[in-house]
N, C-alpha and C positions, 0 to 999 in steps of 0.2 A: 514500595510491590511489585513484584517479578512482572514481566512482563509479560504475558500469553500469545504472541504472536509471534511465530517464528522469522526470524535473521536466516534471510536464504544470503546465497555467497554470490558471486555472476557463474559461473556452475552451473551450483544447482536454478538460476535463472533461464538458461540454455535448455535445460532439460525439461524445465516447466511449460519455455513456449512449444512445447511437442505435442502437446497436452491441451484437449478441446473444451477440459474449464475457464470458464471465466476468471479474470483477477485484478486482486488489488495491492496494488503497492506503496506501500510508504515511506516514501524515502527521508528518511531522517539521520539523524545523530545524539550522540548518548549528550551535549555539553549541552542544546538545545530545550530550551523547558517550553516549547510552544510542540517541538513535538514530543514529549513528553505527554501534553495534553492528547494530541492527540492519536495517541500510542494509548494510553487510558483507554476516549474512544470507543476506539478502534475492537480494543479489548474486549468492552460491554457489551457491542453490539454481533461477533462475529460470529455466537452462538445461533443466530435472527437469518445468518446466510451456510450454515454448515452446509457441505453435500451442494449446492448451489455457484459458491464461490471460494477459492481457494487466496486467504487474506496473510499480502508477506509483511513483513519491515528490511528494508536497508538501508543501514548502516552507510552511509557515506564520505567517513571520512576510513571505513574500513577495502570500502569497494568506488573507490574515486572509477573506476573506468564504468560503470555502470552508473552512474551522476550523467556526468559523462554523453555516454550513449543515448541519456533518455532526455537531454537537453536539461537536465533542471540546475536551477539559478536561487531558489528560495526556498526556504527550509519549517516544518513540514512541505512537501510535498505526495500526497496520494493521488497516483493514477489508478484509473479507476480500467480491465480492459477484458472488453470480448474474447482476447487470447489471438483477433488477428487485426482490431486493430485499438489506439487507443481511446475510450469511448469516450469517456471524462476526467481533465486533472482541476482538483484545489488541490488553493497553496492555501500554505496561513490555516489557522488553526476557525475549522468550521465546525456549528455548531452539532447534535445527532440526528437530531433529523434530516439535514440535509443529507450528514456525508451514507444515510442510509438511504433516502430518493433517492441521492448521488448509485450508487452500489445494486440498487431495486430495479434502478433503469438498465444494467447489462441483466438484470434477470427474467427480464418482459419476455 
């Protein structure tokens, strides 16, 4: 199954941090089985947040600088941000309801 999440680079992330739209960033790697599960869950729920939250993935093998910048030590990690501060971090595979609730927390 091909992912519906847009993969972004460090340059694209820098541009996105200048917007006011909240973001959810999935730090993952192609070889990581748990990452594929997390990506699938986010792909299933992303339309629920269309226009409210931008959801992206970052391949930490291709973008190690971003991994380092955010202090990511375990994959998958989902950072949810109101674009001013990181509001939440979910590490590992989490159930769909927890991911939805976490993202919803920055939309309210």
